[in-house]
Structure formats: structure tokens, C-alpha cells
LOMI-699569 format. One record per residue (C-alpha): residue number from 1; residue in three letters; x, y, z. Coordinates in pm, whole numbers, plus 50000, padded with zeros to 5 digits. Example, Ala and Ser with C-alpha at 12.3 -4.5 7.8 and 13.67 -1.06 7.14 Angstrom:
<recs>
<rec 1,"ala",<51230,49550,50780>>
<rec 2,"ser",<51367,49894,50714>>
</recs>
This chain:
<recs>
<rec 1,"met",<48573,48612,48499>>
<rec 2,"pro",<48595,48591,48127>>
<rec 3,"ser",<48872,48408,47925>>
<rec 4,"thr",<49000,48693,47748>>
<rec 5,"pro",<49208,48950,47936>>
<rec 6,"leu",<49033,49253,48020>>
<rec 7,"leu",<49348,49493,48071>>
<rec 8,"pro",<49684,49520,47898>>
<rec 9,"arg",<49953,49347,48038>>
<rec 10,"pro",<50154,49608,48223>>
<rec 11,"ser",<50540,49713,48121>>
<rec 12,"ala",<50564,49744,48493>>
<rec 13,"ile",<50380,49715,48840>>
<rec 14,"leu",<50412,49948,49129>>
<rec 15,"trp",<50249,49788,49420>>
<rec 16,"asp",<50100,49930,49745>>
<rec 17,"met",<50174,49729,50022>>
<rec 18,"asp",<49911,49753,50320>>
<rec 19,"gly",<49534,49621,50208>>
<rec 20,"thr",<49681,49527,49865>>
<rec 21,"leu",<49952,49251,49953>>
<rec 22,"ile",<49916,49195,50282>>
<rec 23,"asp",<49682,49255,50578>>
<rec 24,"gln",<49850,49424,50884>>
<rec 25,"thr",<49555,49601,51058>>
<rec 26,"ala",<49517,49433,51354>>
<rec 27,"ala",<49875,49542,51475>>
<rec 28,"ile",<49885,49855,51310>>
<rec 29,"ile",<49538,49971,51467>>
<rec 30,"arg",<49682,49798,51820>>
<rec 31,"ala",<49982,50043,51768>>
<rec 32,"tyr",<49765,50321,51714>>
<rec 33,"ile",<49540,50270,51999>>
<rec 34,"asp",<49825,50189,52233>>
<rec 35,"val",<49995,50521,52173>>
<rec 36,"ile",<49692,50738,52147>>
<rec 37,"glu",<49586,50600,52516>>
<rec 38,"ser",<49918,50625,52618>>
<rec 39,"met",<49904,50983,52546>>
<rec 40,"gly",<49553,51062,52681>>
<rec 41,"gly",<49396,51048,52334>>
<rec 42,"gly",<49123,50812,52512>>
<rec 43,"ala",<48995,50508,52351>>
<rec 44,"pro",<48973,50570,51952>>
<rec 45,"asp",<48726,50408,51716>>
<rec 46,"pro",<48912,50160,51544>>
<rec 47,"glu",<48713,50231,51197>>
<rec 48,"ile",<48822,50605,51198>>
<rec 49,"ile",<49203,50465,51211>>
<rec 50,"arg",<49072,50184,50956>>
<rec 51,"arg",<48943,50402,50730>>
<rec 52,"ser",<49240,50647,50714>>
<rec 53,"leu",<49496,50398,50616>>
<rec 54,"gly",<49685,50443,50295>>
<rec 55,"gly",<49782,50792,50421>>
<rec 56,"thr",<50071,50885,50617>>
<rec 57,"met",<50101,50778,50980>>
<rec 58,"ala",<50130,51136,51063>>
<rec 59,"ser",<49797,51205,50909>>
<rec 60,"thr",<49643,50912,51102>>
<rec 61,"met",<49755,51035,51409>>
<rec 62,"ala",<49681,51389,51362>>
<rec 63,"leu",<49269,51269,51374>>
<rec 64,"phe",<49365,51219,51758>>
<rec 65,"ile",<49666,51359,51872>>
<rec 66,"asp",<49684,51758,51845>>
<rec 67,"thr",<49987,51911,51642>>
<rec 68,"ala",<50191,51990,51875>>
<rec 69,"asn",<50222,51603,52033>>
<rec 70,"leu",<50212,51442,51685>>
<rec 71,"asp",<50624,51421,51650>>
<rec 72,"asp",<50618,51251,51995>>
<rec 73,"ala",<50320,51036,51910>>
<rec 74,"ser",<50536,50917,51557>>
<rec 75,"lys",<50804,50811,51759>>
<rec 76,"arg",<50607,50637,51997>>
<rec 77,"phe",<50450,50446,51730>>
<rec 78,"arg",<50762,50378,51501>>
<rec 79,"asn",<50883,50193,51849>>
<rec 80,"arg",<50542,50031,51955>>
<rec 81,"phe",<50484,49875,51604>>
<rec 82,"pro",<50814,49657,51534>>
<rec 83,"glu",<50679,49491,51861>>
<rec 84,"ile",<50401,49338,51738>>
<rec 85,"met",<50402,49412,51368>>
<rec 86,"phe",<50412,49043,51261>>
<rec 87,"asp",<50125,48945,51477>>
<rec 88,"gly",<49805,48834,51300>>
<rec 89,"leu",<49984,48933,50915>>
<rec 90,"ile",<49819,48815,50646>>
<rec 91,"ile",<49933,48770,50278>>
<rec 92,"leu",<49607,48843,50088>>
<rec 93,"asp",<49509,48552,49843>>
<rec 94,"gly",<49664,48585,49506>>
<rec 95,"ala",<49932,48791,49622>>
<rec 96,"his",<50252,48580,49580>>
<rec 97,"glu",<50108,48397,49283>>
<rec 98,"leu",<50052,48766,49082>>
<rec 99,"ile",<50425,48871,49178>>
<rec 100,"glu",<50569,48571,49090>>
<rec 101,"ser",<50368,48555,48717>>
<rec 102,"ala",<50482,48895,48695>>
<rec 103,"his",<50843,48815,48748>>
<rec 104,"arg",<50812,48527,48501>>
<rec 105,"ala",<50723,48760,48254>>
<rec 106,"cys",<50988,48956,48315>>
<rec 107,"ile",<50789,49265,48433>>
<rec 108,"pro",<50975,49484,48651>>
<rec 109,"gln",<50799,49555,49001>>
<rec 110,"val",<50876,49784,49295>>
<rec 111,"ile",<50708,49831,49637>>
<rec 112,"phe",<50613,50194,49741>>
<rec 113,"thr",<50395,50239,50034>>
<rec 114,"asn",<50326,50546,50312>>
<rec 115,"lys",<50455,50269,50594>>
<rec 116,"his",<50771,50323,50694>>
<rec 117,"gly",<51089,50225,50467>>
<rec 118,"asp",<51277,50004,50704>>
<rec 119,"thr",<50934,49868,50829>>
<rec 120,"ala",<50797,49803,50484>>
<rec 121,"arg",<51139,49636,50380>>
<rec 122,"lys",<51143,49400,50702>>
<rec 123,"val",<50775,49287,50607>>
<rec 124,"ser",<50845,49235,50241>>
<rec 125,"gln",<51152,48996,50337>>
<rec 126,"his",<50958,48803,50590>>
<rec 127,"val",<50661,48727,50342>>
<rec 128,"gly",<50870,48669,50080>>
<rec 129,"phe",<50806,48958,49822>>
<rec 130,"ser",<51170,49061,49841>>
<rec 131,"lys",<51276,48762,49654>>
<rec 132,"tyr",<51093,48914,49330>>
<rec 133,"ile",<51067,49290,49398>>
<rec 134,"pro",<51400,49382,49536>>
<rec 135,"ile",<51282,49745,49604>>
<rec 136,"cys",<51078,49903,49841>>
<rec 137,"ile",<51036,50229,49894>>
<rec 138,"gly",<50838,50383,50179>>
<rec 139,"asn",<50833,50693,50421>>
<rec 140,"thr",<51099,50848,50528>>
<rec 141,"asp",<51319,50701,50249>>
<rec 142,"thr",<51252,51013,50043>>
<rec 143,"asp",<51145,51364,50096>>
<rec 144,"trp",<50796,51287,49940>>
<rec 145,"his",<50516,51093,50034>>
<rec 146,"lys",<50183,50927,49836>>
<rec 147,"pro",<50015,51059,49659>>
<rec 148,"gln",<50303,51337,49539>>
<rec 149,"ala",<50393,51290,49197>>
<rec 150,"ala",<50750,51327,49266>>
<rec 151,"leu",<50746,51021,49465>>
<rec 152,"thr",<50558,50825,49168>>
<rec 153,"gln",<50808,50933,48949>>
<rec 154,"his",<51074,50859,49183>>
<rec 155,"val",<50986,50499,49234>>
<rec 156,"leu",<50954,50489,48866>>
<rec 157,"asp",<51274,50578,48812>>
<rec 158,"gln",<51426,50304,49039>>
<rec 159,"ile",<51307,50035,48809>>
<rec 160,"asn",<51408,50217,48489>>
<rec 161,"ala",<51048,50215,48379>>
<rec 162,"ser",<50836,50470,48213>>
<rec 163,"val",<50465,50539,48275>>
<rec 164,"asn",<50395,50430,47879>>
<rec 165,"gly",<50251,50088,47968>>
<rec 166,"ala",<50318,50088,48364>>
<rec 167,"cys",<50054,50041,48662>>
<rec 168,"met",<49980,50104,48958>>
<rec 169,"ile",<49819,49822,49214>>
<rec 170,"gly",<49637,49942,49517>>
<rec 171,"asp",<49323,49926,49758>>
<rec 172,"ser",<49292,50310,49834>>
<rec 173,"pro",<49243,50655,49721>>
<rec 174,"thr",<49563,50767,49795>>
<rec 175,"asp",<49704,50492,49555>>
<rec 176,"ile",<49444,50625,49290>>
<rec 177,"glu",<49574,50962,49306>>
<rec 178,"ala",<49934,50881,49326>>
<rec 179,"ala",<49900,50698,48998>>
<rec 180,"his",<49706,50972,48813>>
<rec 181,"asn",<49929,51246,48952>>
<rec 182,"val",<50178,51100,48670>>
<rec 183,"gly",<49977,50926,48403>>
<rec 184,"leu",<49945,50595,48526>>
<rec 185,"pro",<49637,50385,48567>>
<rec 186,"cys",<49559,50251,48890>>
<rec 187,"tyr",<49404,49915,48903>>
<rec 188,"cys",<49242,49833,49277>>
<rec 189,"val",<49158,49550,49526>>
<rec 190,"ser",<48874,49562,49771>>
<rec 191,"thr",<49096,49380,50010>>
<rec 192,"gly",<49141,49711,50228>>
<rec 193,"ala",<48960,49941,50379>>
<rec 194,"his",<48707,50038,50030>>
<rec 195,"ser",<48484,49872,49865>>
<rec 196,"arg",<48496,49834,49476>>
<rec 197,"gln",<48227,50088,49416>>
<rec 198,"glu",<48380,50331,49636>>
<rec 199,"leu",<48735,50279,49458>>
<rec 200,"leu",<48579,50350,49125>>
<rec 201,"thr",<48341,50609,49211>>
<rec 202,"ala",<48731,50755,49347>>
<rec 203,"gly",<48884,50728,48954>>
<rec 204,"ala",<48990,50368,48972>>
<rec 205,"asp",<49070,50259,48609>>
<rec 206,"ala",<48934,49880,48716>>
<rec 207,"ala",<48833,49726,49057>>
<rec 208,"phe",<48849,49365,49131>>
<rec 209,"asn",<48761,49154,49493>>
<rec 210,"ser",<49084,49002,49510>>
<rec 211,"leu",<49428,48978,49340>>
<rec 212,"val",<49329,48669,49221>>
<rec 213,"glu",<49106,48841,49020>>
<rec 214,"leu",<49305,49106,48890>>
<rec 215,"arg",<49585,48855,48777>>
<rec 216,"ala",<49294,48679,48541>>
<rec 217,"ala",<49209,49009,48421>>
<rec 218,"leu",<49587,49073,48303>>
<rec 219,"ala",<49630,48723,48177>>
<rec 220,"leu",<49955,48659,48416>>
</recs>
């Protein structure tokens, strides 16, 4: 990376969680497969599940379960996932370093995710993010979900941040849309299910191979 920053230092950071800060894919896919198979949906393709992550749990489940059974499937997932959610969990390279650097720079940070809110907060506490990012907003915490603009604005309000100077950091087209819907830039990492080129094609304002590279670009 060049020695000079490529990106302006943000006044606030809105973080995605899965695929950006952590890799919990193994447990997530296993939970989907367990639920789908238990409901007679056959053996789902793990890659289809992986590529769908970033949206709501119901939208992924709807790829395999008919509408009439979606509520039941969602309840089963929420019962199953907590039993295995820490199995194979990986903190992605550079996550702690960038979070801590932003904290030292007095940059407000917040996590918002389409993961169930209670689960997201348990993960954040388990891996130590909550020490520096006390606010974590997830699915069912509000009436909205990513990429709805109302949710992104609500998240900004929770840390008393304005759109001016803030940024979103994520790993998916859903994150890009959530940011752009309120006029935020979205800086992406290709540590989830999408390549750098896919993210740039989807409209990312910048895309990197890792949070280590992004941290260098932000000079934090």
C-alpha cells in the first residue's frame, strides 16, 4: 500500500459484522442445512447459502423453504444457531487493530447487521468488539433491515453522527446499498462471499483484500 492515505479519515464508522469483522460462515451454513433438511427441503447447496449471506435470514431461507413454512423455519434457525454459533468462529485479520485504532482516534463506531440482534451482541462481546463498540444493532431490534435507509439513518442517530464524513465498512452489495441509500460511502473488503471486482461492480467506493489493507488506506 502507498505511504499516503488513499481515503479520508472518517468522522464515524458503521460496521457490518459477518464477512467483514468475523467469519462465522461454517456455523451459519450448518444451521441452515440442519433446519432445511429437518423440514424436508433436501440437502441445500452450501455455496448458494454462502452467496446469499448479507441479506436477512428469511431471504436466505426462502431460497429453500416455501412461504407458508418460513416462520417455522426462522424459529428453528434461531433455536439451532445459538447452540453452534461459536464453532469455527474466526476474527478476520485486522479487525481488532482497525477497531482499536479508530477508538484511539475518537471516531464513533457502531455495528449494524442483518444477524439477529441478540446473537450479534453475544458475538461482539465474545470476541471483544463490544469493548470499543458498545452499540450493536441487529435484525428485530427495529422495524427495518438492511439495506433500508431508515435503518442506516437510525444507526447514525444512535452515535450522534451525521452522513457528512461518516462511512460504512462491509463486504456485500447489501452493505453498499445500505450506505448509498443515505449518501454514505461504502468501503468494502473481499473477506466475505464477494470478490473485490464484484464489490466494485456493485458500487463500492473502494474495495480491499482485507481490513489490514483498508486500515493502511485510512492511515489509522
